[in-house]
C-alpha positions as CSV (number, residue, x, y, z in Angstrom):
1,X,-0.1,0.0,0.0
2,X,1.3,3.3,-0.8
3,X,0.4,6.6,1.0
4,X,-1.1,9.4,-1.0
5,X,0.1,13.0,-0.5
6,X,-2.6,15.2,1.2
7,X,-1.2,18.5,0.1
8,X,-3.0,18.5,-3.5
9,X,-6.3,17.3,-2.1
10,X,-6.1,20.2,0.5
11,X,-5.3,22.8,-2.1
12,X,-7.9,21.7,-4.4
13,X,-10.5,21.9,-1.5
14,X,-9.3,25.5,-0.6
15,X,-9.0,26.5,-4.3
16,X,-12.9,25.1,-4.8
17,X,-14.3,27.0,-1.8
18,X,-12.5,30.3,-2.9
19,X,-13.7,30.1,-6.5
20,X,-17.2,29.2,-5.4
21,X,-17.2,32.3,-3.1
22,X,-15.7,34.4,-5.9
23,X,-18.5,33.2,-8.4
24,X,-21.4,33.9,-5.9
25,X,-20.1,37.3,-5.0
26,X,-19.8,38.0,-8.9
27,X,-23.2,37.1,-9.5
28,X,-24.7,39.2,-6.7
29,X,-25.8,36.3,-4.3
30,X,-23.4,37.3,-1.5
31,X,-23.9,40.5,0.4
32,X,-21.5,41.8,2.9
33,X,-23.4,44.4,5.3
34,X,-21.8,47.6,5.7
35,X,-22.6,50.0,8.7
36,X,-23.9,52.6,6.0
37,X,-26.4,50.0,4.7
38,X,-28.6,50.5,8.0
39,X,-31.0,53.4,8.5
40,X,-31.5,54.3,12.1
41,X,-35.0,55.1,13.1
42,X,-33.8,58.0,15.1
43,X,-33.0,59.8,11.9
44,X,-36.6,60.4,11.2
45,X,-38.8,63.0,12.9
46,X,-42.8,63.4,12.7
47,X,-43.7,66.8,12.1
48,X,-47.1,67.4,13.7
49,X,-49.3,69.5,11.6
50,X,-51.5,72.0,13.4
51,X,-54.4,73.8,11.4
52,X,-53.6,77.4,10.9
53,X,-49.8,77.1,11.8
54,X,-47.1,77.0,9.0
55,X,-44.1,74.6,9.4
56,X,-40.7,74.6,7.1
57,X,-39.3,71.5,5.4
58,X,-36.3,71.3,3.0
59,X,-36.9,71.6,-0.6
60,X,-34.2,69.0,-1.2
61,X,-35.9,65.6,-1.1
62,X,-34.8,62.7,1.1
63,X,-32.9,59.7,-0.1
64,X,-35.8,57.3,0.6
65,X,-38.9,56.8,-1.1
66,X,-41.9,55.3,0.8
67,X,-44.7,53.0,-0.6
68,X,-47.6,51.4,1.2
69,X,-47.5,47.8,0.7
70,X,-50.1,45.2,2.2
71,X,-51.0,48.1,4.7
72,X,-47.3,48.7,6.0
73,X,-45.1,51.5,5.1
74,X,-41.8,50.3,3.2
75,X,-38.8,52.8,2.8
76,X,-36.9,52.1,-0.5
77,X,-33.5,53.9,-0.7
78,X,-32.7,56.0,-3.8
79,X,-29.0,55.9,-3.7
80,X,-28.7,52.2,-2.8
81,X,-30.4,49.8,-5.0
82,X,-31.8,46.9,-3.1
83,X,-31.8,48.7,0.3
84,X,-35.4,48.5,1.6
85,X,-37.0,48.5,5.2
86,X,-40.1,48.6,7.1
87,X,-40.7,51.8,9.2
88,X,-41.3,50.9,12.8
89,X,-41.8,52.9,16.0
90,X,-39.5,52.7,19.1
91,X,-41.2,49.5,20.2
92,X,-40.4,47.7,16.8
93,X,-44.0,47.9,15.7
94,X,-44.6,48.6,11.9
95,X,-46.0,51.8,11.0
96,X,-49.4,51.2,9.1
97,X,-50.7,53.2,6.1
98,X,-53.8,53.3,4.2
99,X,-54.3,53.7,0.4
100,X,-52.4,51.8,-2.0
101,X,-52.8,48.1,-1.4
102,X,-51.2,45.4,-3.2
103,X,-53.8,43.4,-5.2
104,X,-54.2,39.9,-4.0
105,X,-53.9,36.9,-6.4
106,X,-57.3,35.1,-7.2
């Protein structure tokens, strides 16, 4: 009986894993989260509207767009494609919305 050299097998396994990770990353199946990917709830403030009183807001729009999906307010980031999130309050309860509902399949 002859013993086999394990080094080529180990190098093949390491190379296969590295090639798999590289291909998954190239085709967009891997995503490494960065701190700037997260939107903090504290960045948002509700301006209470009082009849007869004026309030000022910036003319420059925010980097997020909100849509009402299935009765929940969902934010989509304009700058970073694919970055979406549900708007929640301090107790992690989803902010509900009325209006555009997603049609149910029949």
